[in-house]
C-alpha positions as CSV (number, residue, x, y, z in Angstrom):
1,X,-19.4,-43.0,25.2
2,X,-19.7,-43.1,29.2
3,X,-19.9,-39.6,30.5
4,X,-17.1,-40.6,33.1
5,X,-15.0,-40.8,29.7
6,X,-17.0,-37.9,27.6
7,X,-16.6,-35.1,30.4
8,X,-12.4,-35.1,30.5
9,X,-12.7,-35.4,26.4
10,X,-14.7,-32.0,27.0
11,X,-12.3,-30.2,28.9
12,X,-9.8,-30.8,26.8
13,X,-10.2,-27.9,24.6
14,X,-10.7,-25.5,27.1
15,X,-7.8,-26.4,28.7
16,X,-5.7,-25.7,25.6
17,X,-7.1,-22.5,25.5
18,X,-4.4,-19.7,25.9
19,X,-2.1,-21.4,23.0
20,X,-1.6,-18.4,20.4
21,X,-0.5,-18.9,17.5
22,X,1.9,-16.3,15.6
23,X,4.6,-14.0,15.8
24,X,5.0,-11.3,18.3
25,X,4.7,-7.3,17.3
26,X,7.7,-5.8,17.7
27,X,7.7,-1.7,15.9
28,X,9.5,-1.5,13.0
29,X,13.3,-0.6,13.0
30,X,14.3,2.9,11.9
31,X,17.2,4.9,11.8
32,X,16.7,7.6,13.4
33,X,19.1,10.8,13.4
34,X,19.9,12.4,16.7
35,X,18.6,15.9,15.7
36,X,17.1,17.2,12.7
37,X,20.1,19.5,10.0
38,X,18.3,22.5,9.2
39,X,17.0,23.3,13.3
40,X,19.2,26.2,13.6
41,X,16.6,27.8,15.0
42,X,17.2,31.6,14.4
43,X,14.1,32.6,13.2
44,X,12.3,31.4,16.5
45,X,12.1,32.4,19.6
46,X,13.6,30.6,22.3
47,X,11.4,28.9,25.0
48,X,13.6,25.9,26.4
49,X,10.3,24.8,28.6
50,X,7.9,24.6,25.5
51,X,8.5,20.8,24.6
52,X,4.8,20.3,23.0
53,X,2.2,22.3,20.4
54,X,-1.1,23.3,21.5
55,X,-3.6,21.7,20.6
56,X,-4.9,24.6,19.8
57,X,-1.8,25.7,17.4
58,X,-2.8,28.2,15.3
59,X,-4.0,30.5,18.8
60,X,-0.3,31.0,18.6
61,X,-1.3,33.5,15.4
62,X,-3.2,35.8,17.7
63,X,-5.6,36.1,15.2
64,X,-9.5,36.1,16.1
65,X,-10.9,36.2,13.8
66,X,-9.0,33.0,12.6
67,X,-9.5,31.2,15.8
68,X,-13.2,31.2,15.3
69,X,-12.9,30.0,11.6
70,X,-10.4,27.1,13.1
71,X,-12.4,26.5,15.8
72,X,-15.5,24.7,13.3
73,X,-13.2,22.5,11.8
74,X,-13.1,20.0,14.2
75,X,-17.3,19.9,14.7
76,X,-18.1,21.3,10.9
77,X,-16.5,19.7,8.4
78,X,-17.6,17.1,6.1
79,X,-14.2,15.2,5.3
80,X,-13.9,15.0,9.2
81,X,-17.2,14.1,9.7
82,X,-16.4,10.9,7.3
83,X,-13.2,9.6,8.9
84,X,-15.4,9.8,12.3
85,X,-18.1,8.1,10.9
86,X,-14.8,5.6,9.5
87,X,-13.6,5.0,12.7
88,X,-17.0,4.3,14.7
89,X,-17.2,1.7,12.5
90,X,-14.0,0.9,12.6
91,X,-15.0,0.0,16.6
92,X,-17.5,-1.6,15.6
93,X,-15.8,-4.5,14.0
94,X,-14.1,-5.2,17.0
95,X,-17.2,-6.3,18.8
96,X,-18.0,-8.6,15.9
97,X,-14.8,-9.7,15.8
98,X,-15.2,-10.4,19.5
99,X,-18.2,-11.9,20.1
100,X,-16.9,-15.1,18.3
101,X,-14.7,-15.7,20.9
102,X,-18.8,-16.7,22.9
103,X,-20.7,-19.6,22.9
104,X,-23.5,-19.5,20.7
105,X,-27.0,-20.5,21.9
106,X,-30.3,-20.7,20.7
107,X,-34.1,-21.9,21.7
108,X,-36.5,-23.2,19.6
109,X,-39.9,-25.8,19.6
110,X,-40.5,-28.0,17.2
111,X,-43.4,-29.6,16.0
112,X,-43.7,-33.2,13.9
113,X,-45.6,-33.5,10.4
114,X,-44.4,-36.6,9.5
115,X,-42.8,-39.5,11.5
116,X,-42.6,-42.6,9.1
117,X,-47.0,-43.6,8.8
118,X,-47.3,-42.1,12.4
119,X,-51.0,-40.7,12.1
120,X,-51.2,-37.0,13.4
121,X,-52.7,-37.0,16.8
122,X,-49.2,-39.3,17.9
123,X,-47.3,-37.4,16.5
124,X,-44.5,-35.6,19.4
125,X,-43.7,-31.4,20.1
126,X,-40.2,-30.6,21.3
127,X,-39.0,-28.2,23.3
128,X,-35.1,-27.2,22.9
129,X,-32.6,-25.4,23.4
130,X,-28.6,-25.6,22.0
131,X,-25.0,-23.8,22.6
132,X,-22.2,-24.4,20.5
133,X,-18.2,-23.2,21.4
134,X,-15.5,-22.6,19.6
135,X,-13.1,-22.4,22.0
136,X,-10.2,-20.1,20.7
137,X,-6.9,-23.1,21.0
138,X,-4.7,-21.7,18.9
139,X,-5.4,-17.8,18.9
140,X,-7.1,-17.4,15.3
141,X,-10.1,-15.5,17.2
142,X,-8.2,-13.2,19.6
143,X,-5.5,-12.3,17.3
144,X,-8.9,-11.6,14.7
145,X,-9.6,-9.0,17.4
146,X,-6.8,-7.7,17.9
147,X,-6.5,-7.0,14.2
148,X,-9.8,-5.2,14.9
149,X,-8.7,-3.0,17.3
150,X,-5.6,-2.2,15.9
151,X,-7.6,-1.4,12.5
152,X,-9.2,0.9,15.1
153,X,-7.1,2.5,16.7
154,X,-5.4,3.3,13.1
155,X,-8.9,4.7,12.0
156,X,-9.0,6.8,15.1
157,X,-5.5,8.3,13.9
158,X,-6.4,8.8,10.4
159,X,-9.2,11.1,11.6
160,X,-6.6,12.7,14.0
161,X,-5.2,13.5,11.1
162,X,-7.7,14.6,8.6
163,X,-8.1,17.2,11.3
164,X,-5.0,18.6,11.8
165,X,-4.4,18.5,7.8
166,X,-7.7,20.7,7.0
167,X,-6.6,22.9,10.0
168,X,-3.6,23.7,8.6
169,X,-5.2,24.2,4.9
170,X,-7.4,26.6,6.5
171,X,-4.5,28.4,7.9
172,X,-2.8,28.7,4.9
173,X,-6.2,29.7,2.9
174,X,-6.7,32.5,5.5
175,X,-2.4,33.4,6.0
176,X,-3.1,33.7,1.8
177,X,-6.3,35.9,1.9
178,X,-5.1,38.4,4.4
179,X,-1.8,38.3,2.3
180,X,-4.6,39.7,-1.0
181,X,-6.2,41.6,1.3
182,X,-2.9,43.9,2.4
183,X,-2.0,43.7,-1.2
184,X,-4.9,45.2,-2.8
185,X,-4.7,47.9,0.1
186,X,-0.9,48.9,-1.3
187,X,-1.6,48.4,-4.7
188,X,-4.5,51.0,-4.8
189,X,-2.3,53.2,-2.9
190,X,0.5,52.4,-5.6
191,X,-2.5,53.6,-8.4
192,X,-3.4,56.3,-6.8
193,X,0.1,57.4,-6.9
194,X,1.0,56.3,-10.8
195,X,-2.0,57.8,-11.7
196,X,-1.0,61.5,-10.0
197,X,2.3,61.7,-11.1
198,X,1.1,59.9,-14.8
199,X,-1.2,63.2,-14.7
200,X,1.2,64.8,-13.6
201,X,3.7,64.5,-16.6
202,X,0.9,64.3,-19.4
203,X,0.2,67.8,-18.2
204,X,3.6,69.1,-18.1
205,X,3.9,66.9,-21.9
206,X,0.8,69.0,-23.0
207,X,2.4,72.8,-21.9
208,X,5.9,71.5,-23.4
209,X,8.1,71.1,-20.7
210,X,7.8,67.3,-20.3
211,X,8.8,63.6,-21.7
212,X,7.1,61.8,-23.4
213,X,8.6,58.4,-22.5
214,X,8.3,59.1,-19.1
215,X,4.4,59.7,-20.1
216,X,4.2,56.5,-21.6
217,X,6.2,54.4,-18.5
218,X,3.5,56.1,-16.4
219,X,1.1,55.2,-18.0
220,X,2.0,51.6,-18.4
221,X,2.7,51.7,-14.5
222,X,-0.5,52.4,-14.5
223,X,-2.1,49.5,-16.3
224,X,0.1,47.1,-14.8
225,X,-0.9,48.1,-11.4
226,X,-5.0,48.0,-12.7
227,X,-4.2,44.0,-13.8
228,X,-2.6,42.9,-10.8
229,X,-5.9,44.6,-8.4
230,X,-8.3,42.6,-11.0
231,X,-6.1,39.6,-10.1
232,X,-6.1,39.6,-6.6
233,X,-10.2,40.1,-7.5
234,X,-10.2,37.2,-8.8
235,X,-8.5,35.0,-6.2
236,X,-9.7,36.3,-3.2
237,X,-13.3,34.8,-3.8
238,X,-12.1,31.6,-4.5
239,X,-9.3,32.0,-1.1
240,X,-12.9,32.5,0.8
241,X,-14.5,29.5,-1.1
242,X,-12.6,27.5,0.2
243,X,-12.5,28.5,4.1
244,X,-16.3,27.8,3.6
245,X,-16.1,24.8,2.5
246,X,-13.6,23.7,5.5
247,X,-15.7,26.0,7.5
248,X,-18.7,23.1,6.7
249,X,-20.3,26.9,5.4
250,X,-21.9,27.7,2.1
251,X,-19.9,30.0,0.0
252,X,-22.8,31.7,-0.8
253,X,-23.6,32.3,3.4
254,X,-20.0,33.5,3.8
255,X,-18.2,36.0,3.9
256,X,-14.8,37.1,5.8
257,X,-13.9,41.5,6.0
258,X,-11.2,42.8,4.9
259,X,-7.7,42.9,7.0
260,X,-4.1,43.5,7.5
261,X,-1.6,40.6,7.4
262,X,-0.5,40.0,11.3
263,X,3.6,39.6,12.1
264,X,2.9,37.5,15.1
265,X,3.9,34.2,15.2
266,X,4.0,31.1,17.3
267,X,6.7,29.4,18.8
268,X,7.8,25.9,17.1
269,X,9.3,23.4,18.8
270,X,11.0,20.8,16.8
271,X,12.1,18.8,19.5
272,X,14.2,15.4,18.7
273,X,13.4,13.0,15.7
274,X,12.6,10.4,17.5
275,X,9.6,12.3,19.4
276,X,8.5,12.2,15.9
277,X,7.2,9.4,15.8
278,X,4.8,9.7,19.1
279,X,3.7,13.9,17.4
280,X,2.0,12.4,14.4
281,X,-1.0,11.0,13.5
282,X,-0.3,9.6,10.3
283,X,2.9,7.6,11.8
284,X,0.6,6.3,14.7
285,X,-1.8,4.9,12.3
286,X,0.7,3.4,9.6
287,X,2.3,1.1,12.8
288,X,-1.0,0.3,13.4
289,X,-2.0,-1.6,9.9
290,X,1.4,-2.7,10.5
291,X,0.5,-4.5,13.9
292,X,-3.1,-5.7,11.8
293,X,-1.2,-7.4,9.3
294,X,1.1,-9.0,12.1
295,X,-2.0,-10.0,14.1
296,X,-3.5,-11.3,10.2
297,X,0.0,-13.5,9.6
298,X,-1.1,-15.8,13.5
299,X,-4.5,-15.9,11.8
300,X,-3.3,-17.6,8.9
301,X,-0.8,-19.9,10.6
302,X,-3.8,-20.9,12.8
303,X,-5.2,-22.5,10.5
304,X,-3.3,-25.5,10.3
305,X,-4.6,-26.4,13.5
306,X,-7.5,-28.3,14.6
307,X,-10.6,-26.5,15.1
308,X,-12.4,-28.2,18.3
309,X,-16.3,-27.6,19.1
310,X,-18.1,-27.6,21.7
311,X,-22.1,-28.6,22.1
312,X,-24.5,-28.5,23.9
313,X,-28.7,-29.7,24.3
314,X,-31.5,-29.9,26.4
315,X,-34.7,-30.3,26.3
316,X,-38.7,-31.8,26.5
317,X,-40.3,-34.2,23.7
318,X,-43.7,-35.7,23.8
319,X,-46.7,-37.0,22.6
320,X,-49.2,-35.5,25.2
321,X,-48.6,-32.0,25.9
322,X,-50.2,-33.0,29.9
323,X,-47.3,-34.8,30.3
324,X,-44.6,-32.4,27.9
325,X,-42.7,-31.1,30.8
326,X,-42.5,-34.2,32.8
327,X,-38.7,-34.8,33.8
328,X,-39.6,-38.1,31.9
329,X,-39.7,-36.5,28.4
330,X,-36.3,-34.5,29.0
331,X,-33.3,-35.6,27.4
332,X,-29.7,-33.6,26.8
333,X,-26.5,-34.4,25.0
334,X,-23.3,-33.2,24.9
335,X,-20.7,-33.1,22.1
336,X,-17.0,-32.8,20.6
337,X,-16.4,-32.4,17.5
338,X,-12.7,-32.2,16.1
339,X,-11.8,-31.1,12.6
340,X,-8.6,-31.3,11.0
341,X,-7.5,-30.4,7.2
342,X,-6.1,-32.6,5.8
343,X,-5.9,-31.6,1.6
344,X,-6.5,-27.7,0.5
345,X,-4.6,-27.7,-2.7
346,X,-2.0,-25.2,-1.5
347,X,-5.0,-22.5,0.4
348,X,-3.2,-22.0,3.8
349,X,0.0,-21.7,2.8
350,X,-0.8,-19.1,0.7
351,X,-2.8,-17.4,2.9
352,X,0.3,-17.5,5.0
353,X,2.4,-16.2,2.1
354,X,0.2,-13.2,1.5
355,X,-0.3,-12.5,5.7
356,X,4.1,-11.9,5.4
357,X,3.8,-10.2,2.1
358,X,0.8,-7.8,3.4
359,X,2.9,-6.9,6.9
360,X,6.4,-6.6,4.6
361,X,4.3,-3.8,2.3
362,X,2.8,-2.0,5.8
363,X,5.9,-2.2,7.6
364,X,7.7,-0.5,3.8
365,X,4.5,1.9,4.1
366,X,4.9,3.1,8.0
367,X,9.3,3.7,7.2
368,X,8.3,5.7,4.1
369,X,5.6,7.6,6.3
370,X,8.1,8.2,8.8
371,X,11.1,9.3,6.4
372,X,8.9,11.9,4.6
373,X,7.5,13.1,7.6
374,X,11.5,14.0,8.5
375,X,11.6,15.3,5.0
376,X,8.6,17.4,5.9
377,X,9.8,19.1,8.9
378,X,13.5,19.5,7.4
379,X,12.1,21.2,4.5
380,X,10.2,23.8,6.4
381,X,13.2,24.5,8.8
382,X,15.5,25.2,6.1
383,X,12.5,26.8,4.4
384,X,11.7,29.3,7.4
385,X,15.2,30.1,8.2
386,X,15.5,31.8,4.6
387,X,12.5,32.9,4.3
388,X,13.7,34.4,8.1
389,X,16.7,36.3,6.6
390,X,15.1,37.6,3.4
391,X,12.2,38.4,5.3
392,X,15.0,40.3,7.9
393,X,16.8,42.3,4.6
394,X,13.9,43.6,3.1
395,X,11.8,44.7,6.2
396,X,15.4,46.8,6.5
397,X,15.2,47.8,2.5
398,X,11.1,49.1,3.4
399,X,12.2,51.5,6.7
400,X,14.7,52.9,4.4
401,X,12.5,53.7,1.4
402,X,10.8,54.6,3.9
403,X,13.0,57.0,5.2
404,X,13.8,58.4,1.8
405,X,9.9,59.1,1.6
406,X,10.4,61.5,4.6
407,X,13.4,63.0,2.9
408,X,12.2,63.7,-0.6
409,X,8.6,65.1,1.1
410,X,10.4,67.0,3.3
411,X,12.6,68.7,0.4
412,X,9.0,69.4,-1.7
413,X,7.6,71.0,1.2
414,X,11.0,73.3,1.3
415,X,11.0,74.2,-2.4
416,X,14.2,72.0,-3.0
417,X,12.4,69.1,-5.0
418,X,9.4,68.8,-7.5
419,X,6.8,66.8,-6.8
420,X,6.7,64.0,-9.2
421,X,10.5,62.8,-7.5
422,X,8.2,63.0,-4.1
423,X,6.2,60.2,-5.9
424,X,8.2,58.2,-7.6
425,X,10.4,57.5,-4.0
426,X,6.3,56.5,-2.4
427,X,6.1,54.2,-5.4
428,X,9.4,52.4,-4.5
429,X,8.4,52.2,-0.3
430,X,5.1,50.7,-1.3
431,X,6.8,47.8,-4.1
432,X,9.0,47.0,-1.2
433,X,6.0,46.9,1.4
434,X,4.6,44.6,-1.2
435,X,7.4,43.0,-1.0
436,X,7.4,42.7,2.6
437,X,3.5,41.5,2.9
438,X,4.5,38.3,0.5
439,X,7.5,37.3,2.2
440,X,5.5,37.4,5.4
441,X,2.4,35.7,4.0
442,X,4.9,33.4,2.6
443,X,7.0,32.4,6.6
444,X,3.4,32.2,8.2
445,X,2.3,29.5,5.2
446,X,5.8,28.1,6.3
447,X,5.2,28.0,9.4
448,X,1.8,26.7,9.6
449,X,3.6,24.0,7.3
450,X,6.3,23.0,9.9
451,X,3.6,23.3,12.6
452,X,1.8,20.0,10.3
453,X,4.9,18.4,10.0
454,X,5.4,18.1,13.6
455,X,2.2,16.9,14.4
456,X,0.5,20.0,15.5
457,X,-1.1,19.1,18.9
458,X,-2.4,15.8,17.7
459,X,-0.4,14.4,20.8
460,X,-2.3,16.7,23.0
461,X,-5.9,15.2,21.9
462,X,-7.4,13.0,24.1
463,X,-8.3,10.5,21.6
464,X,-10.6,8.0,21.6
465,X,-9.4,4.6,22.5
466,X,-11.1,1.8,20.8
467,X,-12.8,-1.0,23.5
C-alpha cells in the first residue's frame, strides 16, 4: 500500500473517536412527598434561618467531654480508616482505567542468534522502538473510566456514611453511659432512704409498735435497688469499652469519669424530603453505584462494534556496529488493524443483558435506600414528638413530688408528721427523677438518630473529589 493511501486509512479511527455507545445517565425517578408527615416541630426550637445541620453537629449538646470524644472518630476510628483506604484504592483504579486511553510505547534491542546458517559474525544487531494505540471510538474505555470514577465517588460517600454512623453510635453510647451515671446516683440516694426507713420499721417492730409486713416490704425494696445498682455496674463498663473502641483506644487504657446527663438539645432542621437526597451520604453512594452501572451498559454495547488498533515502529538494524546509526540502516513501519467478532456464542448479548440487569438492581437499591431514609426520619420525628410530651408530663409529676416532699419535711420539723412518711415522699421523688432521667436519655438518643437519619453534617464536609 502506498504511503498516500496508508495515512488517510490511519486517520479513520482518529476521526471516529469521540463517538460513544450507551445510554445517557438520568437520576431514577422517585415519588417525593412535599413534607414529612411527623414533622410537627413542637419539640424543637424554631430557627427559620437554620437550613443545614452543622458538620460538628454534636456540639449542639453543649458537652465538652462528648465534643472531645467525637473529634477522635474521624482520625482514630479503625472502621473509618478502613473505609478511607478503600476509597483511596478506588481512586487509584481511575488512573488504571484512564491509562487505557493513551498509547503504549516501548523500546528494546535485539541481537540475532540464528539467521538460517549465517555465521555468528554476520548476525545483525537492532535497536527499535514501537508504539500502539487503540482509539476509543465507541466509548468503551471512556465508559470504563466513568464507571471507575463513579465507584470512587461512591467509596468516598460511603466513607462519609461510616464516619456519620460511628459518630452517631458514639453519641448514643455516651448518652446511655451518662444515664447510667445519673441512675446510679439516684439509686444510691434511694437505697439510703429505703435502708433508713427499713431500720426505723425494724426498730419499731422490735419494740412491738411496728408491722412485720411493712418491714418485709422495706427490706424487699432495698434488695431490688441493690440489684439495680449491680446491673449498672455491668452495663456501664460495656458502654465505656464501646466508646473506647469507637475512638480508637484500647478499653484497658480508657475511662470516662462519672457525670450527670445533660438536658441541652441541638436545633435540628428537618427541611424538605427532597433535600434528603443531597444530605445523606448513603443515598449519594447508592446513586453513584447507579451511575457506574449505567456506564457499564455502554461498555457492554461497545463490544458489538469493531476494534481499531494503530501501531508504529522505528529503529536501526545493521551487521556492523560501526555503521549502526547510519540513515541507510534505519527503518519504520505503520499499521492499522481492524478486528470484528463475528460469532461468540452469545457472549456479547449475555453481557449486555447482565449489565442492564445489574443497572436495574442498583436502581432498586437506590430507591430502597431513599425509602428507608424517609422511614427513619419519620420514625424519629414521631418518637421525638411522643417522648417530648411524655417527658413534660413526667417533669411536672416530678416537680409535684418534690413539692410534696418539701411539705412532708416541713411537717416533720413541726412535729406534725413521722419520719418514715417523709422517707416515703423522698423515695417517690427519687423514683420519678429516675423516670425523668430515663426519658431524657431516650430523647437525647432519638435526637441523635434523627440527626443521623437526616445525614448529619455530611453535606457540609469537604469531601475529596476523585480525579
